[in-house]
C-alpha positions in Angstrom: 130.3 -40.0 -19.7 127.5 -41.7 -17.4 125.7 -38.7 -16.6 125.3 -38.2 -20.5 124.2 -41.7 -21.4 121.6 -41.0 -18.6 120.7 -37.8 -19.7 119.8 -39.6 -23.2 117.9 -42.2 -22.0 115.4 -39.8 -19.8 115.2 -37.4 -22.8 113.9 -40.8 -25.0 111.8 -41.1 -22.3 110.0 -38.7 -21.9 110.0 -37.1 -25.6 108.8 -40.9 -26.6 105.1 -40.5 -28.3 104.1 -43.5 -25.9 105.0 -41.5 -22.4 102.4 -41.8 -21.0 102.0 -45.3 -21.6 105.8 -46.3 -20.8 104.6 -43.7 -17.5 101.6 -45.7 -16.6 103.4 -49.1 -17.2 106.6 -48.1 -14.6 103.7 -47.0 -12.0 102.2 -50.2 -12.3 105.3 -52.3 -12.2 106.6 -50.3 -9.3 103.4 -51.6 -7.7 103.8 -54.9 -8.4 107.3 -55.0 -7.4 106.6 -53.5 -4.1 103.7 -56.6 -3.7 106.4 -59.2 -4.5 109.4 -57.4 -2.4 107.1 -57.8 0.4 105.8 -61.4 -0.2 109.2 -62.0 -0.4 110.1 -60.5 2.7 107.8 -62.3 4.7 108.2 -65.6 3.2 112.1 -65.0 3.6 111.2 -64.3 8.0 109.0 -67.4 8.3 110.7 -69.9 5.7 113.4 -71.2 8.4 110.6 -71.8 10.9 108.2 -73.6 8.5 111.3 -76.1 7.0 112.3 -76.5 10.7 109.0 -76.9 12.6 106.9 -78.2 10.0 109.3 -80.3 7.4 111.2 -81.3 10.5 114.7 -80.5 7.9 117.5 -78.5 8.2 116.2 -75.5 6.7 119.5 -74.3 5.0 120.2 -77.6 3.7 116.7 -77.6 2.2 117.0 -74.4 0.8 120.3 -75.4 -0.7 119.0 -79.1 -2.3 116.3 -76.5 -4.3 118.4 -73.7 -5.3 119.0 -75.8 -8.5 115.8 -75.4 -9.9 115.7 -71.7 -8.6 118.8 -71.5 -11.1 116.9 -73.0 -14.0 113.8 -71.4 -13.8 115.9 -67.5 -13.4 117.2 -68.5 -16.6 114.0 -69.8 -18.7 112.4 -66.8 -17.1 114.7 -63.9 -18.2 115.2 -65.5 -21.4 111.6 -65.3 -22.3 110.1 -61.9 -20.1 113.6 -60.1 -19.5 113.9 -57.0 -21.7 117.5 -57.1 -23.2 119.7 -53.4 -23.1 117.9 -50.9 -25.3 120.2 -48.5 -26.8 120.4 -46.6 -29.9 124.1 -46.7 -29.9 124.4 -45.6 -33.8 124.4 -42.5 -33.5 127.0 -42.5 -31.0 129.6 -44.3 -33.3 130.1 -41.3 -35.1 131.1 -39.1 -31.9 134.7 -39.9 -29.9 133.1 -42.0 -27.4 134.6 -45.0 -26.6 132.8 -48.4 -27.5 133.6 -49.6 -24.4 132.0 -47.4 -22.4 128.9 -47.9 -24.3 128.7 -51.5 -24.0 129.4 -51.1 -20.6 126.7 -48.9 -19.7 124.5 -51.1 -22.3 125.3 -54.0 -19.8 124.9 -52.0 -16.4 121.1 -51.0 -17.8 120.4 -54.8 -16.7 121.4 -54.4 -13.5 118.3 -52.4 -12.7 116.1 -55.6 -13.2 113.9 -56.6 -10.7 115.5 -60.3 -11.6 117.9 -59.0 -10.2 116.9 -57.3 -7.0 113.7 -59.1 -5.5 116.0 -61.9 -4.7 117.6 -59.9 -2.2 114.2 -59.5 -0.2 114.2 -63.5 0.7 117.9 -63.6 1.3 118.8 -60.6 3.4 115.5 -61.6 6.1 116.3 -65.4 5.7 120.3 -64.7 6.4 119.3 -62.7 9.4 117.3 -65.4 10.9 120.1 -67.8 10.0 122.8 -65.0 12.4 119.9 -65.0 15.2 119.4 -69.2 15.3 122.8 -69.1 15.3 124.2 -69.9 12.6 128.3 -69.0 11.8 127.7 -65.4 10.6 130.8 -65.7 8.1 129.5 -68.9 6.6 126.1 -66.9 5.9 127.8 -63.8 4.8 129.6 -66.0 2.2 126.6 -68.4 1.0 124.7 -65.3 0.4 127.2 -63.2 -1.7 127.6 -66.9 -3.5 124.1 -66.7 -4.3 123.6 -63.6 -5.3 126.8 -64.1 -7.7 124.7 -67.1 -9.3 121.8 -64.6 -9.7 123.9 -62.1 -11.3 125.3 -65.0 -13.6 122.0 -65.5 -15.2 121.6 -62.2 -15.9 124.6 -62.2 -18.3 124.2 -65.5 -19.3 120.5 -64.1 -20.4 122.1 -62.2 -22.6 124.9 -64.3 -24.3 121.7 -66.6 -25.3 119.6 -63.3 -26.3 119.6 -63.9 -30.0 119.8 -68.4 -29.8 116.5 -69.6 -29.8 118.2 -73.2 -29.7 119.7 -72.5 -26.2 116.4 -70.7 -24.6 114.5 -74.3 -25.6 117.3 -76.3 -24.7 117.3 -74.3 -21.1 113.4 -75.2 -20.6 113.8 -78.6 -22.2 116.7 -79.2 -19.4 114.4 -77.8 -16.4 111.0 -79.9 -17.4 113.3 -83.0 -17.8 114.7 -82.5 -14.3 112.0 -81.7 -12.8 109.5 -84.4 -14.3 112.6 -87.2 -13.3 112.4 -85.9 -9.9 108.9 -85.8 -9.3 108.8 -89.8 -10.4 111.1 -90.6 -8.5 113.4 -91.5 -11.1 116.4 -89.3 -11.0 117.1 -86.5 -7.7 119.4 -83.6 -9.3 119.0 -81.6 -5.8 121.1 -84.7 -3.9 123.9 -83.5 -6.1 123.4 -79.7 -6.3 122.5 -79.6 -2.8 126.3 -80.2 -1.5 128.0 -77.7 -4.0 125.5 -74.3 -2.5 126.0 -75.8 1.0 129.7 -76.3 0.5 129.4 -72.0 0.4 128.7 -72.1 3.8 130.8 -74.7 5.4 133.6 -73.2 2.8 133.8 -69.4 2.9 136.1 -69.5 0.5 133.9 -70.9 -2.2 132.3 -67.9 -2.6 134.9 -66.8 -5.0 133.7 -69.8 -7.8 129.9 -68.1 -8.6 131.5 -64.4 -8.4 134.4 -65.9 -10.8 131.6 -66.9 -13.0 129.8 -63.5 -12.9 132.7 -62.2 -13.7 133.3 -64.5 -16.5 129.9 -64.7 -18.0 130.2 -60.3 -18.2 132.8 -60.5 -19.9 132.3 -63.0 -22.3 128.6 -61.1 -23.2 130.5 -57.7 -22.9 133.0 -59.3 -25.9 129.8 -60.8 -27.8 128.1 -57.4 -27.5 131.4 -55.0 -28.4 131.9 -57.1 -31.9 128.7 -56.7 -33.2 129.4 -52.7 -32.5 129.9 -51.9 -36.6 127.7 -50.1 -38.6 128.8 -52.7 -41.6 128.8 -55.7 -39.2 125.6 -56.4 -36.6 124.4 -53.2 -36.8 123.8 -53.3 -40.5 120.1 -54.8 -42.0 120.2 -58.4 -42.5 119.7 -59.7 -45.9 118.3 -63.0 -46.8 117.1 -64.6 -49.9 113.4 -64.7 -50.2 111.6 -67.7 -50.6 108.5 -68.0 -52.7 105.0 -70.6 -51.4 102.1 -69.8 -53.2 99.9 -71.6 -50.9 97.3 -72.0 -54.0 95.1 -74.3 -51.9 93.5 -70.6 -50.5 92.6 -69.4 -53.1 89.3 -70.8 -52.4 88.4 -68.4 -49.9 88.8 -65.5 -52.3 90.0 -61.6 -51.6 90.4 -62.7 -48.1 93.0 -65.5 -49.5 95.8 -62.8 -50.0 95.7 -61.6 -46.6 95.7 -65.3 -45.5 98.9 -66.1 -47.6 100.9 -63.2 -46.3 100.5 -64.3 -42.4 101.5 -68.0 -43.4 104.4 -66.4 -45.0 105.0 -63.7 -41.9 104.7 -67.1 -39.9 106.8 -69.3 -41.5 109.5 -66.2 -43.0 110.1 -64.5 -39.4 112.0 -65.1 -35.9 109.6 -63.4 -33.7 106.4 -64.9 -35.3 107.8 -68.3 -35.7 108.9 -68.6 -32.2 105.5 -67.1 -31.1 103.3 -69.4 -32.6 105.6 -72.2 -31.6 105.6 -71.3 -28.0 101.6 -70.6 -27.8 101.6 -74.3 -28.4 103.4 -74.8 -24.6 99.2 -73.7 -23.6 98.6 -77.2 -23.9 100.2 -78.5 -21.2 98.9 -76.2 -19.2 95.7 -78.1 -18.0 98.2 -80.6 -16.2 98.7 -78.2 -13.3 94.3 -78.0 -12.8 93.4 -81.6 -13.7 96.6 -83.9 -12.0 95.9 -82.6 -9.1 99.9 -81.7 -8.3 98.1 -78.1 -6.6 96.0 -78.4 -4.3 94.2 -75.2 -5.0 93.6 -75.9 -8.7 91.0 -78.6 -7.5 88.0 -76.5 -8.4 85.8 -76.4 -11.6 86.0 -72.9 -11.2 90.0 -73.1 -12.6 88.9 -76.1 -14.6 87.1 -73.4 -17.0 90.0 -71.3 -16.5 92.7 -74.0 -17.8 90.6 -74.6 -20.7 90.4 -71.5 -22.1 94.6 -71.0 -22.1 94.5 -75.0 -23.2 93.2 -73.8 -26.6 93.5 -70.6 -26.7 97.3 -70.0 -26.8 97.9 -69.4 -30.1 94.6 -66.6 -30.1 96.3 -64.7 -26.7 100.5 -64.9 -27.4 99.5 -64.1 -32.0 95.9 -62.9 -32.2 96.2 -59.8 -29.2 99.2 -58.6 -31.4 96.8 -57.7 -34.7 97.8 -55.6 -36.8 101.0 -55.3 -35.1 102.4 -57.9 -36.7 102.2 -56.0 -39.7 103.4 -52.7 -38.7 106.2 -52.9 -41.0 104.2 -52.5 -44.1 100.7 -51.4 -42.6 101.5 -47.7 -44.0 101.5 -49.5 -47.8 99.0 -52.2 -46.2 97.0 -48.9 -45.9 97.4 -47.6 -49.4 95.4 -50.1 -51.1 92.2 -50.8 -52.1 91.4 -53.3 -49.3 88.7 -53.9 -47.1 89.6 -53.7 -43.1 86.4 -56.6 -43.1 88.6 -58.5 -45.5 92.0 -57.6 -43.4 90.3 -58.7 -40.0 88.6 -62.1 -41.2 91.7 -63.1 -42.3 93.0 -63.0 -39.0 89.8 -64.3 -37.7 89.8 -67.7 -39.4 93.5 -67.9 -39.1 93.1 -68.0 -35.1 90.0 -70.2 -35.3 91.9 -72.7 -37.0 95.0 -72.8 -34.7 92.5 -72.8 -31.9 90.5 -75.9 -33.2 94.2 -77.5 -33.6 95.0 -76.5 -30.2 91.6 -78.4 -29.2 92.5 -81.6 -31.5 95.8 -81.9 -29.9 94.0 -81.2 -26.3 92.4 -84.5 -26.8 94.5 -86.9 -24.8 93.4 -84.9 -21.7 90.4 -87.4 -22.4 92.7 -89.7 -19.8 91.4 -87.6 -17.1 87.5 -88.3 -17.8 84.9 -87.3 -20.7 83.7 -84.5 -18.3 87.6 -82.7 -19.0 87.1 -83.2 -22.5 83.6 -81.8 -22.7 85.2 -78.7 -20.9 88.1 -78.0 -23.2 85.2 -78.7 -25.7 83.4 -75.6 -24.4 86.5 -73.1 -23.8 86.8 -74.0 -27.1 83.8 -73.1 -28.3 83.6 -69.8 -26.5 87.3 -68.9 -27.3 86.2 -68.9 -31.1 82.5 -67.4 -30.3 83.8 -64.6 -28.3 87.6 -64.4 -27.6 88.5 -64.1 -31.1 86.5 -61.0 -31.8 88.0 -59.8 -27.8 91.6 -59.8 -29.3 90.8 -58.5 -32.7 89.3 -55.4 -31.0 92.0 -55.2 -28.3 94.4 -55.0 -31.2 92.9 -52.1 -32.5 94.7 -50.5 -29.0 97.8 -52.0 -28.9 100.0 -49.7 -31.4 103.0 -51.2 -30.9 105.4 -51.9 -33.9 107.3 -55.6 -33.8 110.6 -56.2 -34.9 109.3 -59.5 -36.9 113.5 -60.4 -36.8 113.7 -60.8 -33.0 112.5 -63.5 -31.3 112.3 -62.4 -28.2 109.7 -61.1 -25.7 107.2 -64.0 -27.6 104.7 -63.3 -25.4 104.6 -59.7 -25.4 106.3 -56.1 -24.7 105.1 -53.6 -22.0 103.8 -51.1 -24.5 101.0 -53.7 -25.2 99.8 -51.9 -22.2 96.5 -49.6 -21.5 93.9 -49.6 -19.8 91.3 -50.3 -23.0 93.4 -53.7 -23.7 93.2 -54.3 -19.8 89.9 -54.1 -19.3 89.1 -56.0 -22.5 90.9 -58.9 -20.9 88.7 -59.0 -18.0 85.6 -60.8 -20.6 88.4 -63.3 -21.8 89.2 -64.8 -18.8 86.3 -63.6 -16.1 83.5 -63.9 -17.7 83.9 -67.7 -18.7 84.7 -68.6 -15.3 81.3 -66.5 -14.4 78.9 -68.2 -16.7 80.1 -71.1 -16.0 79.5 -70.4 -12.1 76.1 -69.5 -12.8 74.8 -72.5 -14.7 77.1 -74.8 -11.6 74.6 -73.6 -8.9 72.6 -76.2 -10.5 75.0 -78.6 -12.3 78.6 -79.1 -13.5 76.9 -80.1 -16.8 74.8 -77.0 -17.0 77.5 -74.7 -16.3 79.8 -76.4 -19.2 76.6 -75.7 -21.8 76.2 -71.8 -21.2 80.0 -70.7 -21.7 79.8 -73.3 -25.0 76.3 -71.8 -25.7 77.7 -68.3 -25.2 80.6 -69.3 -27.6 78.2 -70.5 -30.4 76.1 -67.4 -29.7 78.8 -64.8 -30.4 79.5 -66.8 -34.0 75.5 -66.4 -34.6 76.3 -62.4 -34.3 79.6 -62.3 -36.2 78.8 -59.7 -38.9 77.6 -57.6 -36.3 80.3 -57.6 -34.2 82.6 -57.5 -37.3 81.2 -54.1 -37.9 81.7 -53.1 -34.7 85.4 -53.8 -34.8 85.8 -52.4 -38.3 84.5 -49.4 -37.1 86.9 -48.8 -34.5 89.7 -49.8 -36.6 89.0 -47.2 -39.5 88.5 -44.5 -36.4 92.1 -45.2 -35.3 93.8 -45.9 -38.5 95.7 -42.4 -38.2 97.1 -43.1 -34.8 98.1 -46.2 -35.6 100.0 -45.5 -38.3 101.2 -42.3 -36.8 102.5 -44.9 -33.7 103.8 -47.2 -36.4 106.6 -44.4 -37.4 108.0 -43.8 -34.0 111.2 -45.7 -32.9 
């Protein structure tokens, strides 16, 4: 049965309309995994001597002390990034195939995630060094098994909270709270968690606890998925009572108001768009890495303009890059109406611009770090409005990815959003403002900031010309986009 499931998955992959894109993504991900694997292996081999010689601390105790943050990080990153098991099970339910086998296979697919195995490239060399340096090999083995069991447990915990947006927000909030309390020396959770992980080495029998946790979470996730495997149950289309929202105050925008109202209703009524809009405001805190001096390598004006682009461009990058994919559910119907692409694109542009300006207003507390930071973020905001807003709309013409609005997963994107054209369009979004600032900063930092803002103003001046180019691209890609949205 396993061979048959694997065969179905292979046929689904090779016969997909996006086969070339999927193959390119897998090759790219393969290179990235090799890079991170080599990095983790190198770090694992050197970590022991770095901690011992540079910090004058016990390497194993130090790693165990901060392992709790690794577990929280694993949970949060899995929730927002890791793909959930995707398997078209509806056709299988009419065949004499055990539901248990189907669920076991779907859950087993998650074991191939790089989140599960990248840790090995740190753990194995670090464990080998521990043994070479005289640590008890039985204790090291039990510690290794216990830590990997914790990592695997986070995998199935992620499946349990997969459709629970509150659980993901709570995990992220707890991580931020504990990290903040530790940073300001109010409460250090590592003083309590460190001995727990250290016990895996001191008492080998303790490794049975994370293994038991792994088994428990697997069974819990298994039961949760199995109970949804009914055509008239978890697989049925969800229906909800519709709420009418008129937004009459938008009528002042003429025909564009129709699309603006649809966009606002889409954001307010659907899980995926709502979570994306909410998460986009997390970008506001991105500047804390740059302006607080907490990360030494970011103490550079070059990095500061990069931060400014992200601070005000959260909605632009997270929501704007998936235009028109947000409308994929009814895009064919939309194209049969007597609508103008110019009005459609203008409504998306207005929505992005308003959200960008709101982000800038919410970022005003950064004045605390100086007026130069305030004007830097202002310049980046003008650049986002006058340049990046066009680029995300332009790139959207090539992102032919249907979006399930009822799911809140992958709020920050999906692998189908990748192709060489969108990758090339990403360069001017991030690299160009930094380059412009660099050229101006050769004279003075103020001139660099002014040039970034001036570029955005020039972009606004050529709005009609730029929109004509983008409109022609959307018209040329129209039938390819319609065809792509029909693919499953």
